[in-house]
C-alpha positions as CSV (number, residue, x, y, z in Angstrom):
1,M,114.8,59.1,-34.0
2,S,117.0,60.3,-31.0
3,L,117.0,63.5,-29.2
4,K,120.0,64.6,-27.3
5,I,119.8,67.4,-25.0
6,T,122.6,69.0,-22.9
7,E,123.0,72.4,-21.2
8,H,124.2,74.1,-24.1
9,T,123.1,72.1,-27.2
10,M,120.3,69.9,-28.9
11,T,120.3,67.2,-31.7
12,V,118.1,65.4,-33.2
13,V,119.4,62.1,-35.1
14,L,117.5,60.0,-37.5
15,D,118.6,56.7,-39.2
16,G,122.2,57.7,-37.9
17,E,121.9,61.3,-39.6
18,I,121.7,64.6,-37.7
19,I,118.8,66.4,-39.4
20,A,118.6,69.5,-37.0
21,T,120.8,71.2,-33.9
22,G,120.0,73.9,-31.2
23,T,122.6,75.7,-29.5
24,R,121.9,77.9,-26.8
25,S,123.3,81.5,-26.5
26,A,122.6,84.4,-24.5
27,C,119.6,85.4,-26.5
28,G,118.1,81.9,-26.6
29,W,118.3,78.7,-28.5
30,H,119.3,78.6,-32.2
31,V,117.9,76.0,-33.9
32,T,118.9,75.2,-37.6
33,A,115.4,74.3,-38.7
34,H,114.0,77.6,-37.3
35,P,114.7,81.3,-38.3
36,R,114.8,82.9,-34.7
37,P,116.0,82.0,-31.2
38,L,113.7,80.3,-29.1
39,D,113.4,79.6,-25.5
40,R,114.2,75.9,-24.3
41,N,110.8,74.3,-24.8
42,S,110.1,75.9,-28.4
43,A,113.6,74.8,-29.1
44,I,112.6,71.1,-28.7
45,T,109.2,71.5,-30.5
46,A,111.2,72.9,-33.3
47,L,113.6,70.0,-33.4
48,M,110.8,67.4,-33.0
49,L,109.2,69.2,-35.9
50,A,112.0,68.9,-38.2
51,E,111.8,65.1,-37.7
52,R,108.2,65.0,-38.0
53,L,108.3,66.7,-41.4
54,I,110.7,64.1,-42.6
55,T,109.0,61.3,-41.6
56,H,105.1,62.5,-42.0
57,G,105.1,65.3,-44.4
58,E,103.6,68.9,-44.6
59,D,100.0,67.6,-44.2
60,D,100.6,65.7,-40.9
61,P,98.1,67.1,-37.9
62,C,101.1,67.2,-35.7
63,V,103.2,69.1,-38.1
64,I,100.5,71.6,-38.5
65,E,100.0,72.5,-34.9
66,W,103.5,72.5,-34.2
67,R,104.0,75.1,-36.8
68,R,101.1,77.2,-35.6
69,E,102.6,76.9,-31.9
70,L,105.8,78.1,-32.8
71,S,104.4,80.8,-35.0
72,R,102.8,82.3,-31.8
73,D,106.4,82.4,-29.8
């Protein structure tokens, strides 16, 4: 897994395939794996969550906690 972050984009790659992206706009970060704009740190969490879901599944403790964290934003 790799996470590439620039000033305007974020990309998470797993086994050579892009699994989620984030794009910066005037109202925050839009992440393909999340329904609403996020701040920078939450966007990173959403990207990590997308990767963790694929590699560990729905019942993983990190998946559960990161979802809870993102729902508070």
